[in-house]
N, C-alpha and C positions, 0 to 999 in steps of 0.2 A: 504494500500500500504506500510505503514511503516513496518508492520509485514512481508510481503513478502520480502522487501528489506533487512531488518535486519537479518532475519533468513538465507537468502541466503548467504549474506556476512559473517555472523558468521560461517556458516558451512565451507565456503571456508577458512577463517582465521584459523580455527582449523586444517586444513590439506590441505594447498595449493598444495602440491605435488600430491594429488590424484584427483584434479579437474583442468580443463583446463581454467577456468576463466569466463565461461559464466555467473556464478553467479554475477560477478561484473558488467557485462553489464546489466543484469536484474535489479540489484539494482540501477544502474545509471538511467535507464529509469523510474523506480518507483519514484525516487527522483525528476527527471525532471518533471514528471507528477503531482507532488504536494504531495508527501508523507509527513506526519507530522514528522518533524525532531526531535521533542521532544520525540516521541515514538520510534524513530529509535534506540537509544542507548540501550534501554531495550530489544528490539527484536534482536539486534546484539548479546547481551550477551546470550540470549536464544539459538540462532542459534549456537554460539560458543560451549556452553555446550553440545548441542545435537551432534554436530560434534565430539567433544572429546570423548563422550560416545560411539559413533559408531565405533571409532578406536579400542576399546578394550584395553587391557593392553599393555603398551609400552615395547618392548623387551629390556631387560637389566636394566630396571628401578629398580628392586630389588637389583641388584648389585650396582647401583649408590647410592641407599639409604644406604646400608650397609657401603659402602666406605666413605660416607660423614655424617655418624651419623644420618641418617633419614632426612637430610635437602636436599631440592631441590633448587639448586641455579639458 
């Protein structure tokens, strides 16, 4: 259950504008049902990374990096 909750929330956190929030409800139910909170953080990170990869390149990020010397603030 921790895996389901963590990856769902991580995906939502990566791009909340593209999801309506049912992932948060699912995660809450998994946690309430007894998901292992020690494993939740790891799976949240995994879900976040998967969600970011699924977005592809961010529009304008190359211009931002050039303007700020390669630093992302």
